[in-house]
C-alpha positions as CSV (number, residue, x, y, z in Angstrom):
1,X,12.4,33.4,5.5
2,X,16.1,33.3,5.6
3,X,19.0,34.5,7.3
4,X,21.7,35.9,5.0
5,X,24.1,37.6,7.7
6,X,24.0,39.3,11.0
7,X,26.0,41.6,12.6
8,X,25.7,41.7,16.3
9,X,27.3,44.9,18.5
10,X,27.7,45.0,22.5
11,X,25.2,42.3,23.0
12,X,26.6,40.4,25.9
13,X,30.1,39.5,25.3
14,X,29.5,39.9,21.7
15,X,30.9,42.9,21.2
16,X,31.7,42.9,17.3
17,X,30.5,39.7,15.6
18,X,29.8,39.0,11.8
19,X,27.7,35.6,10.8
20,X,26.8,34.6,7.6
21,X,23.9,31.9,7.1
22,X,24.0,29.6,4.5
23,X,21.1,30.0,1.8
24,X,21.6,27.4,-0.4
25,X,19.1,24.9,-0.7
26,X,21.2,22.0,-1.1
27,X,23.7,22.8,1.6
28,X,20.7,24.3,4.0
29,X,23.0,24.0,7.0
30,X,24.7,26.9,9.2
31,X,26.8,25.6,11.9
32,X,28.6,28.0,14.4
33,X,30.9,26.4,16.4
34,X,31.6,27.5,19.8
35,X,32.5,25.8,23.4
36,X,30.5,26.3,26.8
37,X,30.5,29.6,27.6
38,X,31.5,31.4,24.2
39,X,28.5,32.7,23.3
40,X,25.9,30.3,21.8
41,X,23.3,31.3,23.9
42,X,23.9,34.7,23.3
43,X,24.0,34.5,19.5
44,X,20.3,32.7,20.0
45,X,19.2,35.5,22.1
46,X,20.8,38.4,20.1
47,X,18.9,36.9,17.0
48,X,15.3,36.6,18.9
49,X,16.0,40.1,20.1
50,X,16.6,41.7,17.2
51,X,13.2,40.1,15.4
52,X,11.1,40.4,18.5
53,X,12.5,43.3,20.8
54,X,12.0,42.7,24.6
55,X,8.9,40.0,24.3
56,X,11.5,37.8,22.8
57,X,14.0,37.4,25.5
58,X,13.6,36.7,29.1
59,X,11.8,39.0,31.2
60,X,14.8,41.1,32.9
61,X,17.2,40.1,31.1
62,X,20.3,42.6,30.6
63,X,21.8,42.9,27.4
64,X,25.1,44.2,27.9
65,X,27.9,42.1,29.5
66,X,28.2,42.0,33.4
67,X,31.9,43.4,33.0
68,X,30.4,46.7,31.5
69,X,31.0,49.4,34.2
70,X,28.2,50.5,35.8
71,X,26.7,54.4,35.0
72,X,28.5,54.3,31.5
73,X,25.8,54.0,28.5
74,X,26.1,51.2,26.1
75,X,24.8,51.1,22.1
76,X,23.5,47.7,21.9
77,X,22.6,46.9,18.0
78,X,21.6,43.7,15.9
79,X,21.6,44.0,12.2
80,X,20.3,41.0,10.4
81,X,19.4,40.8,6.5
82,X,17.0,38.2,5.3
83,X,15.4,37.0,2.2
84,X,11.3,35.9,2.1
85,X,8.9,34.7,-0.9
86,X,6.2,37.2,-1.7
87,X,3.3,35.1,-1.3
88,X,1.6,37.0,-4.5
89,X,4.3,37.3,-6.7
90,X,6.6,34.2,-5.7
91,X,9.2,36.5,-6.2
92,X,11.9,36.9,-3.7
93,X,12.2,40.2,-1.3
94,X,15.1,41.2,0.4
95,X,15.0,43.1,4.1
96,X,17.7,44.8,6.2
97,X,16.6,44.6,9.7
98,X,18.2,47.3,12.4
99,X,17.0,46.9,16.3
100,X,19.0,49.3,18.8
101,X,19.0,50.8,22.2
102,X,20.9,52.2,25.1
103,X,21.4,50.5,27.9
104,X,23.5,51.9,31.2
105,X,24.8,48.8,33.4
106,X,24.1,49.7,37.3
107,X,25.0,48.1,40.3
108,X,24.0,44.8,41.3
109,X,23.5,43.5,38.0
110,X,20.5,46.4,38.0
111,X,20.2,48.5,34.4
112,X,18.1,51.4,33.1
113,X,17.5,50.8,29.2
114,X,15.6,53.1,26.7
115,X,13.2,51.9,24.5
116,X,14.6,49.8,21.6
117,X,14.3,51.7,17.9
118,X,13.8,49.7,14.8
119,X,14.6,50.3,11.5
120,X,13.5,48.0,8.8
121,X,14.4,48.3,4.9
122,X,13.6,46.9,1.7
123,X,16.6,46.3,-0.5
124,X,15.8,46.9,-4.4
125,X,18.0,47.1,-7.3
126,X,17.4,50.6,-6.5
127,X,18.5,50.9,-3.6
128,X,17.3,50.6,0.1
129,X,13.6,51.5,1.1
130,X,12.8,52.2,4.5
131,X,9.7,50.7,5.7
132,X,8.0,53.1,8.1
133,X,4.5,51.8,8.9
134,X,3.8,47.8,9.8
135,X,7.4,47.1,10.3
136,X,6.6,44.8,13.5
137,X,3.5,43.4,12.1
138,X,5.4,42.3,9.2
139,X,8.0,40.4,11.2
140,X,5.5,39.0,13.3
141,X,3.5,37.4,10.2
142,X,7.2,35.9,9.1
143,X,7.9,34.7,12.4
144,X,5.1,34.9,15.2
145,X,6.2,35.4,18.5
146,X,4.7,32.5,20.2
147,X,6.5,30.6,17.9
148,X,9.6,32.1,19.0
149,X,10.7,28.9,20.7
150,X,10.0,26.6,17.5
151,X,12.4,28.9,15.4
152,X,14.9,29.8,18.0
153,X,15.5,26.4,20.0
154,X,17.7,26.3,23.5
155,X,18.5,23.0,23.2
156,X,18.4,22.8,27.1
157,X,14.8,23.0,26.9
158,X,14.1,21.3,23.5
159,X,12.0,18.6,25.4
160,X,9.2,21.3,26.4
161,X,6.9,19.5,23.9
162,X,6.5,16.1,25.1
163,X,8.0,16.5,28.6
164,X,6.0,17.3,31.9
165,X,8.5,17.4,34.1
166,X,8.8,21.3,34.6
167,X,5.2,22.4,33.5
168,X,1.5,20.5,33.7
169,X,0.4,18.3,31.2
170,X,-2.1,21.0,30.6
171,X,0.7,23.7,29.6
172,X,2.8,21.2,27.7
173,X,-0.9,20.4,25.3
174,X,-0.8,24.0,25.1
175,X,2.6,24.1,23.5
176,X,2.0,21.8,21.3
177,X,-1.8,23.0,20.1
178,X,-0.6,26.8,20.0
179,X,2.7,25.7,17.6
180,X,0.2,23.7,15.5
181,X,-2.2,26.1,15.4
182,X,-0.3,29.1,14.4
183,X,1.9,27.4,11.8
184,X,-1.4,25.8,10.7
185,X,-3.2,29.1,10.5
186,X,-6.0,27.8,12.7
187,X,-6.5,31.2,14.4
188,X,-7.0,32.9,10.6
189,X,-9.4,30.3,9.3
190,X,-11.2,30.3,12.7
191,X,-11.7,34.0,12.5
192,X,-13.1,33.7,9.0
193,X,-15.2,31.5,9.5
194,X,-16.9,33.3,12.5
195,X,-17.4,36.1,10.4
196,X,-18.9,34.4,7.7
197,X,-21.2,32.3,10.0
198,X,-22.7,35.9,11.3
199,X,-22.8,37.7,7.6
200,X,-24.8,34.0,6.5
201,X,-27.0,34.6,9.3
202,X,-27.8,38.3,8.8
203,X,-28.7,37.5,5.6
204,X,-30.4,34.5,6.2
205,X,-32.6,37.0,8.7
206,X,-32.9,39.7,6.0
207,X,-34.4,37.1,3.4
208,X,-37.0,35.9,6.0
209,X,-37.8,39.5,7.0
210,X,-38.5,39.8,3.0
211,X,-40.5,36.2,2.5
212,X,-43.5,36.4,4.7
213,X,-44.7,34.7,7.9
214,X,-43.8,31.2,6.9
215,X,-40.3,31.7,6.4
216,X,-39.7,34.1,8.9
217,X,-41.0,31.0,11.4
218,X,-39.1,28.6,9.7
219,X,-35.8,30.6,9.8
220,X,-36.9,31.2,13.9
221,X,-36.8,27.6,14.4
222,X,-33.8,26.9,12.6
223,X,-31.7,29.5,14.6
224,X,-33.6,28.4,17.9
225,X,-32.0,24.7,16.8
226,X,-28.8,25.8,16.1
227,X,-28.7,27.9,19.4
228,X,-29.0,24.4,21.3
229,X,-26.5,22.7,18.9
230,X,-24.1,25.1,20.2
231,X,-25.0,25.3,23.7
232,X,-24.5,21.1,23.7
233,X,-21.4,21.8,21.8
234,X,-19.8,24.0,24.5
235,X,-21.0,21.6,27.3
236,X,-19.2,19.0,25.4
237,X,-15.9,21.0,24.9
238,X,-16.1,21.3,28.7
239,X,-16.2,18.2,29.6
240,X,-13.5,17.3,27.7
241,X,-11.7,19.7,29.8
242,X,-13.0,18.3,32.9
243,X,-12.0,14.8,31.6
244,X,-8.9,16.1,30.3
245,X,-8.1,17.4,33.8
246,X,-9.1,14.0,36.1
247,X,-6.8,12.4,33.6
248,X,-4.4,14.4,34.1
249,X,-4.4,13.8,37.7
250,X,-4.7,9.8,37.7
251,X,-2.0,9.9,35.4
252,X,0.1,11.8,38.1
253,X,-1.3,9.5,40.8
254,X,-0.6,6.6,38.6
255,X,3.1,7.9,38.2
256,X,3.7,8.0,41.6
257,X,2.4,4.9,42.8
258,X,4.9,3.2,40.1
259,X,7.4,5.3,41.7
260,X,7.0,3.5,44.8
261,X,9.1,0.2,45.3
262,X,9.4,-2.5,48.2
263,X,5.8,-1.9,49.1
264,X,4.3,-6.0,48.4
265,X,3.7,-6.9,45.0
266,X,2.5,-3.1,44.2
267,X,4.0,-3.5,40.7
268,X,2.7,-6.3,39.6
269,X,-1.1,-4.8,40.6
270,X,-0.1,-1.8,38.8
271,X,0.6,-3.4,35.8
272,X,-2.2,-6.0,35.8
273,X,-4.4,-2.7,36.5
274,X,-3.2,-1.0,33.4
275,X,-3.4,-4.0,31.6
276,X,-6.9,-4.3,32.2
277,X,-8.0,-1.1,31.7
278,X,-6.6,-1.2,28.2
279,X,-8.5,-4.5,27.6
280,X,-11.8,-2.6,29.0
281,X,-11.2,0.3,26.7
282,X,-10.7,-1.9,23.8
283,X,-13.7,-3.8,24.5
284,X,-15.9,-0.5,24.8
285,X,-14.3,0.5,21.2
286,X,-16.0,-2.4,20.2
287,X,-19.2,-2.2,21.6
288,X,-19.5,1.5,20.5
289,X,-18.7,-0.2,17.0
290,X,-21.8,-2.6,17.2
291,X,-23.8,-0.5,18.4
292,X,-23.2,1.5,15.5
293,X,-24.0,-1.5,13.1
294,X,-27.1,-2.1,14.9
295,X,-28.3,1.7,14.6
296,X,-27.3,1.3,10.5
297,X,-29.5,-2.3,10.5
298,X,-32.6,-0.5,12.0
299,X,-31.9,2.2,9.6
300,X,-32.3,0.0,6.8
301,X,-34.7,-1.2,4.4
302,X,-34.2,-4.6,5.6
303,X,-36.3,-3.8,8.6
304,X,-39.1,-2.2,6.5
305,X,-39.0,-5.8,4.5
306,X,-39.0,-7.8,7.5
307,X,-42.1,-6.0,9.5
308,X,-44.4,-5.3,6.6
309,X,-42.5,-7.4,3.9
310,X,-46.2,-9.3,2.4
311,X,-47.7,-5.6,2.5
312,X,-44.9,-4.4,0.6
313,X,-45.0,-7.1,-1.8
314,X,-49.0,-6.3,-2.3
315,X,-48.4,-2.9,-3.3
316,X,-45.7,-4.0,-5.8
317,X,-47.9,-5.7,-7.3
318,X,-50.5,-3.3,-7.4
319,X,-48.2,-0.9,-9.0
320,X,-46.7,-3.9,-11.3
321,X,-50.5,-4.2,-12.9
322,X,-50.6,-0.9,-13.4
323,X,-47.5,-0.7,-15.2
324,X,-48.7,-3.7,-17.3
325,X,-51.7,-1.7,-18.3
326,X,-49.7,1.1,-19.3
327,X,-51.1,3.6,-16.5
328,X,-47.8,4.2,-15.3
329,X,-44.8,5.4,-15.3
330,X,-47.5,8.5,-16.4
331,X,-49.5,9.8,-19.3
332,X,-48.3,11.5,-22.6
333,X,-50.5,15.1,-22.4
334,X,-48.4,16.3,-24.9
335,X,-49.0,13.5,-27.4
336,X,-52.8,14.2,-27.0
337,X,-52.1,18.0,-27.2
338,X,-49.9,17.7,-30.1
339,X,-52.3,15.4,-32.3
340,X,-55.5,18.0,-31.6
341,X,-53.0,20.9,-32.9
342,X,-52.8,18.5,-36.2
343,X,-56.3,17.2,-36.5
344,X,-55.1,14.2,-37.0
345,X,-54.9,11.1,-34.5
346,X,-52.2,9.0,-34.1
347,X,-54.3,6.1,-36.2
348,X,-55.0,8.5,-39.2
349,X,-58.5,9.4,-38.1
350,X,-60.1,13.2,-38.2
351,X,-60.0,15.2,-35.3
352,X,-61.3,18.6,-36.6
353,X,-62.6,21.0,-34.3
354,X,-66.0,20.5,-33.4
355,X,-66.0,16.8,-34.3
356,X,-66.8,13.8,-31.8
357,X,-63.5,12.9,-31.8
358,X,-61.9,16.3,-31.0
359,X,-64.0,16.6,-27.8
360,X,-63.2,13.1,-26.9
361,X,-59.2,14.1,-26.9
362,X,-59.8,17.1,-24.5
363,X,-62.1,15.3,-22.2
364,X,-58.8,12.9,-22.0
365,X,-56.7,16.0,-21.8
366,X,-58.3,17.4,-19.1
367,X,-58.7,14.2,-17.1
368,X,-55.2,13.4,-17.2
369,X,-54.2,16.8,-16.0
370,X,-55.7,16.2,-12.9
371,X,-54.6,12.9,-12.6
372,X,-50.9,13.3,-13.7
373,X,-49.1,14.5,-10.7
374,X,-50.6,11.6,-9.0
375,X,-49.3,8.9,-11.6
376,X,-46.3,10.8,-11.4
377,X,-46.1,9.7,-8.0
378,X,-47.0,6.3,-8.4
379,X,-44.2,6.1,-11.2
380,X,-41.3,7.3,-8.5
381,X,-42.7,4.6,-6.2
382,X,-42.7,1.7,-8.4
383,X,-39.3,2.4,-9.6
384,X,-37.7,2.6,-5.8
385,X,-40.0,-0.2,-5.2
386,X,-38.3,-2.4,-7.6
387,X,-34.9,-1.2,-6.7
388,X,-35.3,-2.2,-2.8
389,X,-36.8,-5.3,-3.8
390,X,-34.0,-6.5,-6.1
391,X,-31.9,-5.4,-3.0
392,X,-33.2,-7.4,-0.7
393,X,-33.6,-10.8,-2.8
394,X,-29.8,-10.2,-3.6
395,X,-29.5,-10.0,0.1
396,X,-31.3,-13.1,0.7
397,X,-29.9,-15.4,-2.1
398,X,-26.2,-14.1,-0.1
399,X,-27.7,-16.0,2.7
400,X,-27.6,-12.2,4.9
401,X,-31.0,-11.5,5.3
402,X,-32.3,-9.6,8.2
403,X,-33.0,-11.8,11.0
404,X,-29.3,-13.7,10.1
405,X,-27.6,-10.2,10.2
406,X,-29.7,-9.0,13.5
407,X,-28.6,-12.7,15.2
408,X,-25.2,-11.9,14.4
409,X,-25.1,-8.6,16.1
410,X,-27.0,-10.1,19.2
411,X,-24.3,-12.2,19.6
412,X,-21.3,-10.4,19.0
413,X,-22.9,-7.4,21.5
414,X,-23.6,-10.3,24.3
415,X,-20.2,-11.6,24.1
416,X,-18.7,-8.4,23.9
417,X,-20.7,-7.3,27.3
418,X,-19.7,-10.8,28.8
419,X,-16.1,-10.2,28.2
420,X,-16.7,-6.2,29.5
421,X,-18.1,-7.7,33.3
422,X,-15.5,-10.3,33.4
423,X,-13.0,-7.8,32.7
424,X,-14.5,-5.4,35.0
425,X,-14.6,-7.9,37.9
426,X,-11.0,-8.8,37.7
427,X,-10.4,-5.1,37.4
428,X,-12.3,-4.4,40.6
429,X,-10.4,-7.6,42.5
430,X,-7.1,-6.1,41.4
431,X,-8.1,-2.2,42.7
432,X,-9.1,-4.4,45.8
433,X,-6.0,-5.8,46.3
434,X,-4.1,-2.4,45.7
435,X,-6.4,-0.8,48.5
436,X,-5.3,-3.4,50.9
437,X,-1.7,-2.7,50.4
438,X,-0.8,-1.0,54.4
439,X,1.2,2.3,53.0
440,X,-0.7,5.5,54.1
441,X,0.8,7.7,50.9
442,X,0.1,4.8,48.7
443,X,-3.5,4.2,50.2
444,X,-3.9,8.2,49.8
445,X,-3.1,8.1,46.1
446,X,-5.6,4.9,45.4
447,X,-8.0,6.7,46.7
448,X,-7.8,9.8,44.8
449,X,-7.2,7.4,41.9
450,X,-10.4,5.7,42.8
451,X,-12.5,8.8,42.9
452,X,-11.4,10.1,39.8
453,X,-11.7,7.0,38.0
454,X,-15.6,7.1,39.3
455,X,-15.6,11.1,38.4
456,X,-14.2,10.4,34.9
457,X,-17.2,7.5,34.4
458,X,-19.6,9.9,35.6
459,X,-18.0,12.5,33.1
460,X,-18.4,10.0,30.5
461,X,-21.6,9.1,31.1
462,X,-22.3,12.9,31.0
463,X,-20.6,13.2,27.5
464,X,-23.0,10.3,26.1
465,X,-25.9,11.9,27.3
466,X,-25.0,15.2,25.6
467,X,-23.6,13.9,22.4
468,X,-26.6,11.8,22.0
469,X,-28.7,15.2,22.8
470,X,-26.1,16.8,20.0
471,X,-27.5,14.2,17.5
472,X,-30.9,14.6,17.8
473,X,-30.5,18.2,17.6
474,X,-28.5,17.8,14.1
475,X,-31.1,16.0,12.8
476,X,-34.2,18.4,13.8
477,X,-31.6,21.4,12.5
478,X,-31.3,19.2,9.2
479,X,-35.2,18.9,8.8
480,X,-35.8,22.8,9.7
481,X,-33.1,23.8,7.3
482,X,-35.3,21.7,4.6
483,X,-38.2,23.9,5.8
484,X,-36.2,27.1,5.3
485,X,-35.5,25.5,1.9
486,X,-39.1,25.3,1.1
487,X,-40.3,28.2,2.4
488,X,-37.7,30.4,0.4
489,X,-38.8,28.2,-3.0
490,X,-42.2,29.0,-2.2
491,X,-41.6,32.6,-1.6
492,X,-40.9,36.0,-3.5
493,X,-38.0,36.9,-2.2
494,X,-35.3,39.9,-3.2
495,X,-32.8,37.9,-6.1
496,X,-30.0,40.4,-4.6
497,X,-30.1,39.1,-1.0
498,X,-31.1,35.8,-1.9
499,X,-27.7,35.4,-4.2
500,X,-25.7,36.7,-1.6
501,X,-26.7,34.4,1.1
502,X,-26.4,31.8,-1.0
503,X,-22.9,32.5,-1.9
504,X,-22.3,33.6,2.0
505,X,-23.6,29.7,2.7
506,X,-21.2,28.3,-0.2
507,X,-18.0,30.4,1.6
508,X,-19.4,29.0,5.2
509,X,-19.4,25.7,4.1
510,X,-15.6,26.1,2.5
511,X,-14.3,27.5,5.5
512,X,-15.6,25.1,7.6
513,X,-14.4,22.3,5.4
514,X,-10.8,23.7,5.5
515,X,-11.0,24.4,9.4
516,X,-12.0,20.4,9.7
517,X,-9.2,19.5,7.2
518,X,-6.6,21.8,9.2
519,X,-7.8,20.0,12.6
520,X,-7.8,16.5,11.0
521,X,-6.0,15.6,8.1
522,X,-3.2,18.4,8.6
523,X,-2.7,17.6,12.1
524,X,-2.7,13.7,11.2
525,X,0.0,14.3,8.7
526,X,2.2,16.1,11.2
527,X,1.7,13.4,13.3
528,X,2.7,10.6,10.6
529,X,5.5,12.4,9.4
530,X,6.7,13.1,13.1
531,X,6.4,9.3,13.6
532,X,8.5,8.8,10.6
533,X,11.4,11.0,11.6
534,X,11.6,9.7,15.3
535,X,11.7,6.1,14.1
536,X,14.0,6.9,11.4
537,X,16.7,8.8,14.1
538,X,16.5,6.2,17.1
539,X,16.6,3.4,14.8
540,X,13.8,1.4,16.0
541,X,12.1,-1.2,13.6
542,X,8.2,-0.9,14.8
543,X,7.1,-4.5,13.6
544,X,10.5,-6.0,15.5
545,X,9.6,-7.9,18.8
546,X,12.3,-6.3,20.8
547,X,11.5,-2.9,19.3
548,X,10.6,-0.3,22.5
549,X,9.3,2.3,20.0
550,X,6.4,1.0,17.6
551,X,4.9,4.7,17.1
552,X,4.6,8.0,18.2
553,X,1.3,10.1,18.1
554,X,-0.5,13.0,18.5
555,X,-4.0,12.6,20.2
556,X,-7.2,14.1,20.4
557,X,-5.9,16.5,23.4
558,X,-2.6,17.5,21.5
559,X,-0.6,15.4,23.7
560,X,2.5,13.8,22.0
561,X,2.1,10.3,23.0
562,X,4.7,7.3,22.7
563,X,3.6,3.6,22.1
564,X,5.5,0.8,22.8
565,X,4.7,-3.3,22.5
566,X,1.2,-4.7,23.6
567,X,-0.6,-1.5,23.2
568,X,1.3,0.4,26.1
569,X,2.3,4.2,26.4
570,X,5.9,5.1,28.0
571,X,5.9,8.2,30.0
572,X,8.2,11.0,28.2
573,X,9.5,12.2,31.8
574,X,10.5,8.6,33.2
575,X,10.7,6.3,30.8
576,X,12.8,8.1,27.8
577,X,16.2,9.3,28.1
578,X,17.5,12.5,27.1
579,X,18.4,11.5,23.4
580,X,15.3,10.0,22.5
581,X,13.5,13.0,24.3
582,X,15.3,15.3,22.1
583,X,14.7,13.1,18.6
584,X,11.1,13.3,19.8
585,X,10.5,17.0,20.0
586,X,12.6,17.9,17.2
587,X,10.9,15.4,15.1
588,X,7.7,17.5,15.9
589,X,9.1,20.8,15.4
590,X,10.6,19.4,11.7
591,X,7.3,17.5,10.9
592,X,4.7,20.5,11.7
593,X,7.3,22.9,9.7
594,X,7.2,20.9,6.7
595,X,3.7,19.9,6.8
596,X,2.8,23.6,7.2
597,X,5.0,24.9,4.5
598,X,6.4,27.4,6.4
599,X,9.9,28.8,5.1
600,X,11.2,29.9,8.2
601,X,14.9,29.5,9.7
602,X,15.3,26.6,12.8
603,X,17.8,27.6,14.7
604,X,18.7,25.3,17.9
605,X,22.0,25.8,20.6
606,X,23.4,22.7,21.4
607,X,21.2,20.3,19.5
608,X,22.8,17.1,19.5
609,X,23.5,17.0,23.6
610,X,23.0,13.6,25.4
611,X,23.3,12.2,21.7
612,X,25.9,10.1,20.6
613,X,26.9,7.6,17.6
614,X,24.6,6.3,15.3
615,X,21.5,8.2,16.8
616,X,23.7,11.4,16.3
617,X,24.5,10.6,13.3
618,X,21.0,10.0,11.9
619,X,19.7,13.1,14.0
620,X,21.7,15.5,11.5
621,X,21.3,13.7,8.5
622,X,17.3,13.9,8.4
623,X,17.6,17.4,9.7
624,X,19.4,18.6,7.4
625,X,18.3,16.8,4.2
626,X,18.0,19.1,1.2
627,X,14.5,20.4,0.0
628,X,13.5,18.5,-2.8
629,X,12.4,19.8,-5.9
630,X,8.5,20.4,-4.9
631,X,9.5,21.6,-1.2
632,X,10.0,25.1,0.0
633,X,13.7,25.8,0.7
634,X,14.3,25.7,4.4
635,X,17.2,26.8,6.8
636,X,18.8,25.1,9.6
637,X,21.5,26.9,12.4
638,X,23.8,24.5,15.0
639,X,25.0,26.2,17.3
640,X,27.3,23.4,18.2
641,X,30.5,22.2,20.8
642,X,33.3,20.3,19.2
643,X,32.1,17.1,21.2
644,X,28.9,17.5,19.1
645,X,30.5,18.0,15.9
646,X,32.5,14.9,16.8
647,X,32.3,12.0,14.4
648,X,29.9,13.7,12.2
649,X,32.6,15.5,10.3
650,X,31.8,13.9,7.0
651,X,28.2,15.0,6.9
652,X,28.8,18.4,8.0
653,X,31.4,18.6,4.8
654,X,28.2,17.5,2.5
655,X,25.8,19.4,4.2
656,X,26.8,22.6,5.4
657,X,26.9,25.8,3.6
658,X,28.7,28.0,6.2
659,X,30.6,27.2,9.1
660,X,32.2,29.8,11.6
661,X,34.0,29.3,14.6
662,X,33.3,31.8,18.1
663,X,36.0,31.7,21.2
664,X,35.8,34.3,24.1
665,X,39.1,35.6,25.4
666,X,37.8,34.8,29.4
667,X,39.0,31.0,28.2
668,X,42.8,31.8,28.1
669,X,45.0,30.6,29.7
670,X,43.3,27.6,31.0
671,X,41.5,26.5,27.8
672,X,42.8,28.9,25.0
673,X,46.5,28.7,24.0
674,X,46.7,32.2,22.6
675,X,46.2,35.6,24.0
676,X,44.1,38.1,22.1
677,X,42.1,39.6,24.4
678,X,42.7,43.4,25.8
679,X,41.8,42.4,29.5
680,X,38.3,42.6,29.4
681,X,36.2,39.3,28.5
682,X,35.1,39.5,24.5
683,X,33.6,37.1,22.0
684,X,35.5,37.3,18.9
685,X,34.4,35.4,15.4
686,X,37.0,33.6,12.9
687,X,36.7,31.9,9.6
688,X,37.4,28.6,11.0
689,X,35.4,25.6,9.8
690,X,34.7,22.7,11.9
691,X,38.3,20.7,10.8
692,X,40.3,24.3,11.4
693,X,42.3,25.9,13.9
694,X,44.2,29.1,14.0
695,X,45.4,31.7,16.1
696,X,42.2,33.2,17.5
697,X,40.0,29.7,18.2
698,X,43.0,27.0,19.5
699,X,42.0,25.4,22.3
700,X,44.6,23.2,24.7
701,X,43.3,20.3,24.0
702,X,42.8,20.3,20.3
703,X,44.1,17.2,18.9
704,X,46.8,18.5,16.2
705,X,45.8,15.5,13.7
706,X,42.0,16.2,13.7
707,X,42.4,19.7,12.9
708,X,44.0,21.9,10.0
709,X,45.7,25.1,11.1
710,X,44.4,27.9,9.3
711,X,46.8,30.6,8.2
712,X,45.4,33.8,9.5
713,X,47.4,37.3,9.9
714,X,47.6,37.3,13.6
715,X,46.3,40.8,15.5
């Protein structure tokens, strides 16, 4: 959806303010210029209240201005006009939304507020049509409430997705996870997958009930294995959560240790410990890869040839002999039957009924009927054996026998394990040094880190045990599923139920495939696009030796991770300046909305705080780039101060399709030049763009050489 215009009445100091938004895909930017205290944040909350009502604004927030006299009811209203694209027809649909309520200010910032009233009208060529049912649901579908901070962002809180200074790591991960789930539609797909799973299971049970004892037993065995798989998957989720909590505590304690200065050479020890931990993690990953190759080797045909090669060659010789004698690849019963029906042998002899030759052919057919299945199996084995033998001979010719590969993997595995032991010994030595530092707090933190590291190792072992058990169960499930399918093939089943079961299985596979794609491919696409945007904004070349930032990613715990040189990571709270924090979060929001294809406004109050120079210019340039021909149109609304606008005027000339200015009468005479209020503070809008000033908005520090005076009839 995209806003077209808005009228705000009596919301805070916005007594009678009109706004116009750009809907031009080539100039997607709307700029609302206002100094501090001139209504920018009120605009943000007014639009949030219009779309969501009370749940869209802070709990207990009053809508009316503090200057309103107590005991006198005030009507608050926000009218917004917007367009959206119908997902089925592709046509643009226009709406007018009106939310209003009556609020009575009281003493000491207390107030009484009646329930708000919402009208939603569809605008057509024939006029406006009231939507009575489902209007709140329609709005929530266009702009989900739990994504309000994505669509309507307060610049001061923009770091909430990457900084944990004001919230626990788990809350930050939850914010990122929630944004991804909502914009990619994961909740809807998961609900569909769960429903289809229940339907498929119910239909399987109907088939089993209809197919006899063998099918019932096979289906029951499959369900029992699937339940165990679900239990183990649930246990893995719990272990992952415990690992996440332990890691969170370790990181917090490590950060506190990093903050302690002047206690021996703690900084050097800490840096060495992190380096060794990183090396060990890489070596363990390498070990897992070698184990995987060993597993594949033990499951390969090469092992069979290594263990029973002579016997396989002997069997292949027997099969070749059968092939040479034309016993295999099979007998042509159909040819013999055709000859009998014709009454003439291939050689031209008579095969008339009752003749000795006729009887001989009938005897041959009967013998072939008995041995034909066996010959077919021998033919299949012969073909497979020949192929396997060719592959094995090719491997030997290339100098890569089973023994060679096995020896190489053993050498790699032994080297990896030895390296781990050396690194672990070094790590234990460094941790022992850290224990010796005589500082009570350091000692407490160190002990807790060691305890949590032990817990982490225990959880890792448990995770490996459950994961191994789960792999075995998945193989059992595959075999049990094959047994069910064989039992179904051998049973006489209700065709309607069978077809419904097949369709349900196909739909379930489709839903699971879609869910897997959204959870992996799409999240990685968000991660890649976020990385591209962030590095461009901060001007970092990841290949340069002097680069501070090499990449940013979203990990499997939905943390946004900042990578730097040497495989290290940076802490967003302590090692990232405010401009970079803002750039990273905006990059995440933009990347997520691009990948999700969400047509929605992106409204940010004070977006460029703490940014300047080239970073500021690149940020606005990237975030306001016109959508390409294949992309969805989008809308960016930036509520900016004069200082934020300074030095990017040329860019705003190019990208902004609508610019207006807000001023507050309370700023006269200290900041505003002209008096236009009636003694009570109020915000007024004017048509001045980022290069203009007028009677309403001229401020005492405005440089007359920077701004053009816009002629306007004074009040």
